[in-house]
LODREN-80168 format. One record per residue: residue number from 1; x, y, z of N, C-alpha, C in turn. Coordinates in steps of 0.001 Angstrom, whole numbers. Layout:
[NUM [X Y Z] [X Y Z] [X Y Z]]
...
This chain:
[1 [830 -1197 2] [-4 0 0] [873 1257 4]]
[2 [1968 1231 743] [2846 2403 802] [3460 2716 -561]]
[3 [3689 1664 -1373] [4265 1874 -2695] [3285 2614 -3594]]
[4 [1991 2204 -3542] [976 2830 -4386] [681 4264 -3958]]
[5 [858 4553 -2673] [515 5890 -2155] [1388 6990 -2758]]
[6 [2541 6604 -3303] [3431 7613 -3894] [2837 8208 -5182]]
[7 [1965 7443 -5864] [1398 7904 -7140] [-120 8057 -7112]]
[8 [-775 7427 -6137] [-2237 7429 -6109] [-2712 7749 -4693]]
[9 [-3940 8228 -4606] [-4534 8456 -3290] [-4961 7131 -2690]]
[10 [-5063 7084 -1346] [-5491 5863 -675] [-6891 5465 -1148]]
[11 [-7778 6480 -1319] [-9150 6181 -1740] [-9163 5491 -3102]]
[12 [-8330 5962 -4042] [-8287 5373 -5377] [-7760 3947 -5348]]
[13 [-6719 3716 -4531] [-6139 2380 -4435] [-7134 1409 -3827]]
[14 [-7806 1832 -2741] [-8779 963 -2089] [-9951 641 -3005]]
[15 [-10380 1662 -3781] [-11488 1437 -4718] [-11086 427 -5790]]
[16 [-9853 534 -6265] [-9382 -388 -7300] [-9261 -1812 -6772]]
[17 [-8895 -1942 -5507] [-8728 -3268 -4893] [-10026 -3806 -4308]]
[18 [-11044 -2963 -4239] [-12312 -3409 -3681] [-12281 -3570 -2181]]
[19 [-11476 -2762 -1497] [-11339 -2849 -33] [-11994 -1623 593]]
[20 [-12842 -1855 1581] [-13504 -750 2269] [-12493 54 3066]]
[21 [-12712 1387 3133] [-11800 2250 3875] [-11769 1879 5351]]
[22 [-12931 1494 5908] [-12984 1122 7325] [-12121 -106 7609]]
[23 [-12122 -1059 6676] [-11293 -2263 6833] [-9815 -1909 6808]]
[24 [-9424 -1026 5906] [-8024 -637 5790] [-7522 50 7054]]
[25 [-8310 1027 7542] [-7874 1775 8726] [-7883 905 9991]]
[26 [-8812 -46 10034] [-8831 -965 11165] [-7577 -1845 11153]]
[27 [-7157 -2237 9959] [-5958 -3062 9834] [-4700 -2280 10200]]
[28 [-4609 -1012 9763] [-3420 -212 10045] [-3281 120 11522]]
[29 [-4420 169 12214] [-4387 507 13630] [-4279 -720 14529]]
[30 [-4328 -1910 13914] [-4262 -3152 14693] [-2894 -3271 15357]]
[31 [-2837 -3518 16664] [-1552 -3613 17352] [-725 -4795 16883]]
[32 [557 -4605 16897] [1460 -5682 16528] [1450 -6782 17588]]
[33 [1557 -8030 17156] [1510 -9149 18100] [2844 -9351 18808]]
[34 [3933 -8958 18173] [5238 -9149 18785] [5668 -10601 18852]]
[35 [5091 -11463 18005] [5387 -12889 18050] [6857 -13157 17753]]
[36 [7426 -12444 16788] [8818 -12669 16421] [9742 -12366 17599]]
[37 [9455 -11297 18322] [10269 -10936 19468] [10116 -11975 20575]]
[38 [8887 -12435 20775] [8640 -13465 21784] [9352 -14753 21409]]
[39 [9211 -15160 20150] [9848 -16400 19695] [11357 -16332 19840]]
[40 [11936 -15181 19508] [13382 -15012 19644] [13811 -15090 21099]]
[41 [13049 -14431 21975] [13370 -14476 23406] [13275 -15873 23968]]
[42 [12252 -16613 23557] [12080 -17988 24033] [13228 -18868 23542]]
[43 [13544 -18758 22259] [14618 -19575 21688] [15951 -19310 22390]]
[44 [16291 -18049 22575] [17555 -17708 23227] [17576 -18166 24677]]
[45 [16441 -18025 25371] [16376 -18430 26776] [16550 -19929 26913]]
[46 [15902 -20699 26054] [16026 -22152 26110] [17456 -22590 25821]]
[47 [18088 -21964 24843] [19464 -22324 24497] [20426 -21986 25633]]
[48 [20252 -20818 26236] [21136 -20406 27330] [20991 -21315 28540]]
[49 [19785 -21811 28762] [19536 -22668 29924] [19667 -24145 29599]]
[50 [20212 -24455 28419] [20446 -25844 28011] [19155 -26653 27996]]
[51 [18059 -25994 27650] [16740 -26649 27527] [16302 -27332 28818]]
[52 [16726 -26766 29958] [16368 -27363 31249] [15131 -26729 31862]]
[53 [14691 -25576 31357] [13578 -24866 31975] [12282 -25116 31218]]
[54 [11200 -25217 31975] [9878 -25328 31391] [9308 -23947 31114]]
[55 [8044 -23912 30642] [7467 -22636 30195] [7283 -21643 31336]]
[56 [7111 -22104 32567] [6934 -21173 33692] [8199 -20345 33918]]
[57 [9349 -21005 33957] [10599 -20281 34179] [10985 -19443 32961]]
[58 [10672 -19950 31781] [10965 -19173 30570] [10144 -17898 30564]]
[59 [8906 -17961 31041] [8061 -16770 31132] [8707 -15712 32017]]
[60 [9288 -16139 33131] [9959 -15208 34041] [11213 -14605 33401]]
[61 [11940 -15440 32644] [13141 -14928 31976] [12793 -13895 30913]]
[62 [11690 -14129 30200] [11255 -13162 29189] [10966 -11803 29824]]
[63 [10321 -11833 30977] [9973 -10591 31664] [11214 -9900 32217]]
[64 [12140 -10685 32755] [13311 -10102 33418] [14334 -9562 32420]]
[65 [14645 -10346 31390] [15748 -9969 30497] [15304 -9366 29163]]
[66 [14073 -9648 28763] [13608 -9137 27462] [12481 -8123 27603]]
[67 [12053 -7884 28839] [10954 -6948 29116] [9688 -7330 28348]]
[68 [9495 -8627 28179] [8311 -9140 27478] [7380 -9761 28507]]
[69 [6177 -9257 28586] [5192 -9774 29528] [4144 -10589 28768]]
[70 [4134 -11878 29000] [3156 -12779 28401] [2697 -13778 29450]]
[71 [1478 -14250 29334] [996 -15290 30237] [1751 -16580 29926]]
[72 [1993 -17368 30950] [2779 -18592 30768] [2137 -19552 29763]]
[73 [799 -19547 29680] [139 -20413 28706] [441 -19981 27279]]
[74 [545 -18663 27094] [917 -18143 25773] [2333 -18558 25412]]
[75 [3230 -18457 26386] [4623 -18861 26169] [4687 -20349 25836]]
[76 [3908 -21143 26535] [3893 -22582 26277] [3418 -22894 24860]]
[77 [2377 -22207 24414] [1863 -22438 23067] [2887 -22061 21998]]
[78 [3573 -20943 22220] [4599 -20523 21248] [5734 -21534 21216]]
[79 [6147 -22022 22369] [7216 -23017 22435] [6833 -24275 21690]]
[80 [5594 -24705 21851] [5134 -25918 21179] [5061 -25731 19673]]
[81 [4594 -24557 19239] [4506 -24276 17806] [5889 -24261 17148]]
[82 [6862 -23740 17877] [8218 -23638 17342] [9023 -24912 17559]]
[83 [8406 -25899 18214] [9064 -27179 18484] [10358 -27012 19275]]
[84 [10338 -26102 20235] [11501 -25904 21096] [11085 -26053 22556]]
[85 [10131 -26957 22792] [9632 -27182 24132] [10759 -27604 25065]]
[86 [10995 -26816 26091] [12026 -27179 27060] [11527 -28317 27933]]
[87 [12457 -29132 28359] [12118 -30298 29184] [12593 -30071 30610]]
[88 [11843 -30620 31559] [12257 -30571 32949] [12831 -31924 33330]]
[89 [13553 -31954 34416] [14189 -33188 34846] [13151 -34274 35088]]
[90 [13325 -35426 34468] [12342 -36499 34664] [12446 -37096 36054]]
[91 [11330 -37519 36575] [11332 -38145 37888] [11804 -39584 37773]]
[92 [12627 -39983 38735] [13094 -41361 38749] [11922 -42281 39050]]
[93 [11819 -43332 38274] [10691 -44238 38419] [11051 -45370 39379]]
[94 [10336 -45435 40481] [10506 -46527 41421] [9412 -47552 41186]]
[95 [9627 -48730 41676] [8643 -49794 41490] [7335 -49417 42159]]
[96 [6240 -49805 41588] [4939 -49564 42178] [4625 -50639 43202]]
[97 [3750 -50325 44124] [3419 -51249 45201] [2799 -52510 44622]]
[98 [3289 -53653 45051] [2744 -54909 44603] [3437 -55468 43373]]
[99 [4353 -54714 42767] [5053 -55196 41573] [6046 -56279 41972]]
[100 [6159 -57300 41127] [7070 -58409 41401] [8502 -57939 41211]]
[101 [9301 -57984 42266] [10676 -57506 42197] [11588 -58415 43018]]
[102 [12868 -58276 42758] [13881 -58975 43552] [14821 -57920 44108]]
[103 [14840 -57750 45407] [15703 -56763 46048] [16873 -57484 46713]]
[104 [18078 -57160 46282] [19277 -57788 46828] [19783 -57001 48030]]
[105 [20503 -57662 48935] [21073 -56959 50095] [22232 -56060 49676]]
[106 [22558 -55103 50531] [23676 -54200 50259] [24979 -54883 50673]]
[107 [25570 -55609 49743] [26807 -56330 50022] [28029 -55429 49877]]
[108 [27915 -54361 49105] [29050 -53466 48904] [29350 -52668 50177]]
[109 [28333 -52175 50823] [28446 -51442 52087] [29466 -50304 52022]]
[110 [29416 -49573 50938] [30266 -48394 50723] [31769 -48707 50728]]
[111 [32126 -49934 50484] [33536 -50294 50352] [33893 -50190 48862]]
[112 [34306 -48981 48458] [34495 -48685 47048] [35908 -49000 46556]]
[113 [36541 -49994 47141] [37864 -50439 46693] [37782 -51900 46287]]
[114 [38681 -52291 45401] [38746 -53689 44958] [40206 -54097 44809]]
[115 [40502 -55339 45081] [41881 -55814 45038] [42304 -56290 43658]]
[116 [41326 -56474 42763] [41626 -56950 41417] [40514 -56535 40454]]
[117 [40794 -56560 39158] [39756 -56205 38180] [38586 -57199 38225]]
[118 [37426 -56717 37853] [36219 -57554 37737] [35802 -58176 39070]]
[119 [36183 -57512 40155] [35756 -57966 41474] [34458 -57257 41875]]
[120 [34417 -55933 41638] [33244 -55132 42000] [32923 -54150 40874]]
[121 [31706 -54234 40392] [31220 -53265 39406] [30068 -52475 40006]]
[122 [30017 -51198 39687] [28869 -50376 40095] [28176 -49871 38832]]
[123 [26874 -49747 38909] [26110 -49344 37728] [24958 -48427 38111]]
[124 [24568 -47593 37160] [23446 -46672 37409] [22994 -46078 36071]]
[125 [21850 -45413 36101] [21313 -44706 34940] [21183 -43229 35293]]
[126 [21530 -42373 34354] [21292 -40946 34529] [20705 -40389 33248]]
[127 [20009 -39275 33352] [19476 -38644 32143] [20462 -37609 31639]]
[128 [20505 -37441 30332] [21372 -36461 29685] [20499 -35519 28867]]
[129 [20580 -34224 29160] [19826 -33246 28388] [20618 -32940 27130]]
[130 [20107 -33404 25977] [20799 -33240 24699] [19947 -32344 23817]]
[131 [20215 -31020 23883] [19339 -30072 23211] [17961 -30154 23833]]
[132 [16918 -30191 23015] [15568 -30296 23580] [15179 -31723 23930]]
[133 [16055 -32683 23661] [15747 -34084 23904] [16393 -34581 25192]]
[134 [15875 -35694 25678] [16432 -36339 26861] [16887 -37737 26488]]
[135 [18127 -38058 26787] [18677 -39392 26586] [18973 -40005 27952]]
[136 [19091 -41330 27977] [19370 -42021 29239] [20664 -42822 29101]]
[137 [21596 -42505 29997] [22922 -43125 29965] [23033 -44179 31061]]
[138 [23330 -45403 30657] [23575 -46500 31599] [25063 -46825 31562]]
[139 [25689 -46860 32732] [27142 -47044 32804] [27497 -48115 33830]]
[140 [28566 -48847 33549] [29133 -49802 34510] [30606 -49440 34717]]
[141 [31005 -49275 35972] [32375 -48905 36326] [32992 -49989 37202]]
[142 [34259 -50307 36921] [35021 -51257 37733] [35674 -50489 38879]]
[143 [35408 -50881 40105] [35947 -50174 41265] [37444 -50394 41470]]
[144 [38020 -51333 40730] [39461 -51575 40866] [40263 -50373 40355]]
[145 [39888 -49865 39189] [40617 -48734 38596] [39695 -47644 38054]]
[146 [38415 -47753 38401] [37383 -46796 37954] [37274 -46740 36424]]
[147 [37566 -47835 35792] [37410 -47936 34342] [35938 -48056 33973]]
[148 [35539 -47360 32924] [34186 -47537 32396] [34185 -48821 31567]]
[149 [33598 -49845 32114] [33604 -51154 31457] [32661 -51163 30256]]
[150 [31504 -50537 30419] [30524 -50484 29338] [29536 -49356 29590]]
[151 [28947 -48878 28510] [27884 -47874 28646] [26954 -47969 27445]]
[152 [25715 -47557 27646] [24710 -47503 26582] [23923 -46205 26729]]
[153 [23569 -45608 25598] [22792 -44375 25577] [21531 -44606 24759]]
[154 [20372 -44620 25458] [19103 -44917 24801] [18123 -43762 24975]]
[155 [17006 -43872 24270] [15933 -42882 24386] [14970 -43200 25523]]
[156 [15216 -44276 26243] [14330 -44696 27328] [15169 -45245 28477]]
[157 [14523 -45413 29627] [15202 -45984 30795] [14505 -47267 31221]]
[158 [14245 -48116 30276] [13573 -49371 30551] [14585 -50505 30689]]
[159 [14081 -51675 31060] [14946 -52806 31379] [15949 -53177 30284]]
[160 [15583 -53158 28993] [16574 -53495 27963] [17836 -52629 28020]]
[161 [17721 -51413 28512] [18895 -50534 28618] [19932 -51132 29553]]
[162 [19529 -51576 30736] [20493 -52104 31704] [20950 -53514 31332]]
[163 [20075 -54271 30704] [20451 -55622 30268] [21511 -55539 29179]]
[164 [21317 -54652 28218] [22304 -54496 27146] [23633 -53976 27691]]
[165 [23572 -53108 28683] [24807 -52590 29286] [25582 -53699 29985]]
[166 [24878 -54518 30746] [25536 -55620 31464] [26107 -56644 30484]]
[167 [25356 -56988 29456] [25862 -57929 28454] [27114 -57391 27778]]
[168 [27125 -56092 27488] [28301 -55478 26847] [29509 -55513 27772]]
[169 [29283 -55280 29070] [30387 -55300 30043] [30958 -56712 30181]]
[170 [30086 -57688 30290] [30540 -59072 30432] [31315 -59532 29196]]
[171 [30821 -59154 28031] [31504 -59516 26785] [32866 -58838 26687]]
[172 [32934 -57569 27098] [34194 -56815 27009] [35270 -57405 27907]]
[173 [34866 -58011 29014] [35828 -58547 29979] [35916 -60074 29940]]
[174 [35411 -60673 28879] [35560 -62122 28730] [34683 -62939 29637]]
[175 [33538 -62410 30013] [32543 -63110 30849] [33150 -63634 32164]]
[176 [33651 -62732 32998] [34204 -63156 34296] [33115 -63678 35227]]
[177 [33482 -64568 36114] [32538 -65124 37086] [32684 -64425 38433]]
[178 [31605 -64409 39187] [31645 -63931 40558] [31764 -62430 40725]]
[179 [31413 -61650 39715] [31497 -60189 39825] [30359 -59673 40700]]
[180 [30703 -58826 41653] [29677 -58160 42471] [29169 -56955 41678]]
[181 [27889 -56953 41372] [27298 -55878 40578] [26363 -55079 41465]]
[182 [26777 -53848 41776] [26024 -53015 42719] [25219 -51953 41976]]
[183 [23960 -51804 42369] [23059 -50821 41750] [22155 -50242 42825]]
[184 [21250 -49351 42406] [20220 -48896 43333] [19007 -49817 43200]]
[185 [17908 -49440 43833] [16711 -50283 43807] [15712 -49825 42744]]
[186 [16209 -49226 41668] [15327 -48862 40567] [14661 -50090 39983]]
[187 [13489 -49902 39413] [12692 -51033 38929] [13398 -51833 37840]]
[188 [14273 -51188 37063] [14982 -51935 36019] [15983 -52916 36620]]
[189 [16525 -52578 37783] [17506 -53456 38425] [16850 -54547 39271]]
[190 [15681 -54257 39822] [14982 -55262 40628] [14111 -56176 39772]]
[191 [14069 -55929 38470] [13231 -56745 37578] [13764 -58173 37499]]
[192 [12857 -59087 37223] [13244 -60488 37054] [14204 -60657 35885]]
[193 [14015 -59866 34849] [14862 -59981 33665] [16317 -59660 33992]]
[194 [16549 -58561 34710] [17920 -58180 35033] [18517 -59112 36072]]
[195 [17766 -59403 37124] [18280 -60291 38165] [18515 -61702 37638]]
[196 [17679 -62122 36697] [17886 -63437 36086] [19170 -63476 35291]]
[197 [19494 -62379 34616] [20736 -62311 33848] [21942 -62335 34779]]
[198 [21856 -61618 35897] [22957 -61609 36869] [23248 -63020 37366]]
[199 [22199 -63748 37704] [22377 -65127 38189] [22889 -66043 37082]]
[200 [22343 -65850 35890] [22743 -66695 34756] [24229 -66552 34445]]
[201 [24767 -65358 34636] [26175 -65098 34341] [27076 -65322 35550]]
[202 [26546 -65988 36568] [27316 -66319 37784] [27893 -65062 38454]]
[203 [27111 -64001 38434] [27504 -62775 39135] [26691 -62640 40415]]
[204 [27007 -61620 41203] [26349 -61425 42499] [25730 -60036 42529]]
[205 [24466 -59970 42900] [23763 -58685 42928] [23856 -58033 44301]]
[206 [24082 -56722 44300] [24102 -55926 45525] [23346 -54636 45244]]
[207 [22608 -54128 46241] [21805 -52923 46017] [21941 -51936 47163]]
[208 [21912 -50663 46798] [21904 -49603 47795] [20601 -49633 48568]]
[209 [20637 -49042 49751] [19384 -48854 50459] [18541 -47851 49683]]
[210 [17257 -48015 49743] [16375 -47190 48923] [16535 -45696 49249]]
[211 [16743 -44915 48198] [16841 -43471 48360] [18156 -42991 48945]]
[212 [19153 -43870 49052] [20438 -43487 49640] [21513 -43460 48551]]
[213 [21730 -42292 47953] [22671 -42173 46836] [24117 -42398 47264]]
[214 [24422 -42197 48547] [25797 -42371 49017] [26236 -43826 48979]]
[215 [25289 -44744 48955] [25646 -46161 48852] [26194 -46505 47477]]
[216 [26023 -45613 46522] [26556 -45823 45167] [27277 -44553 44712]]
[217 [28059 -43978 45622] [28631 -42646 45440] [29572 -42532 44250]]
[218 [30328 -43584 43946] [31328 -43502 42878] [30683 -43215 41524]]
[219 [29674 -43970 41179] [29051 -43773 39868] [28138 -42555 39866]]
[220 [27569 -42225 41013] [26783 -40987 41105] [27682 -39780 40811]]
[221 [28884 -39794 41381] [29837 -38712 41158] [30296 -38668 39704]]
[222 [30512 -39843 39126] [30952 -39923 37736] [29917 -39321 36797]]
[223 [28675 -39690 36988] [27604 -39164 36136] [27445 -37658 36324]]
[224 [27577 -37202 37555] [27465 -35771 37829] [28564 -34986 37117]]
[225 [29777 -35544 37109] [30902 -34886 36442] [30681 -34815 34934]]
[226 [30209 -35890 34351] [29938 -35905 32913] [28949 -34824 32539]]
[227 [27877 -34722 33297] [26821 -33773 32968] [27275 -32328 33160]]
[228 [28126 -32081 34157] [28559 -30708 34428] [29645 -30247 33472]]
[229 [30516 -31168 33021] [31642 -30787 32179] [31369 -30917 30683]]
[230 [30552 -31885 30305] [30361 -32162 28883] [29041 -31656 28321]]
[231 [28036 -31506 29175] [26708 -31174 28662] [26174 -29883 29247]]
[232 [27050 -28992 29714] [26610 -27707 30250] [27109 -26576 29364]]
């Protein structure tokens, strides 16, 4: 319209286009939505926070650093449309009441030393924030020299993840017998499938007390270091 206004009156242009004057002036006075600015602020905020914040915290960041005031539901809709939905830390899944499980005693008892290789292994799962996605890392460490015997990175934290990790570790070390395998009481470790594999391979299962991360401190520390140094 601005191009035509240089040679013609607005009335003539509108008449030629068949547009009512009231429609034109209503359109010119319509407030800008600011969607581009909002989208840019959301994208930058998610990237700076490593996609760890949900729409509530992103809404606060928009107001604080970009001076953009939007309702959190609006921010959530924009994030979903742009496919940059930030993820929050997933809750660890414990076994439900009445589920069939096998809970092993704590044989390790925080004795994180070993006199020889393949005497004591510790294992755990942690989540890795990879852009807007979440991956699950399963690792097995030998307490003799803190070597990473095996690891698997999957899109889920289900039983096949820990079974594949254990099989990989046993294969890498020539299927040693009598290895103490220490884990927490997560449902994947107390499952019949995992415990059956431990027994089948002539290994020994040991588990931390429920909710006590210090009983498996070595691998907890290892996973924490990976996430802070490599994925931050």
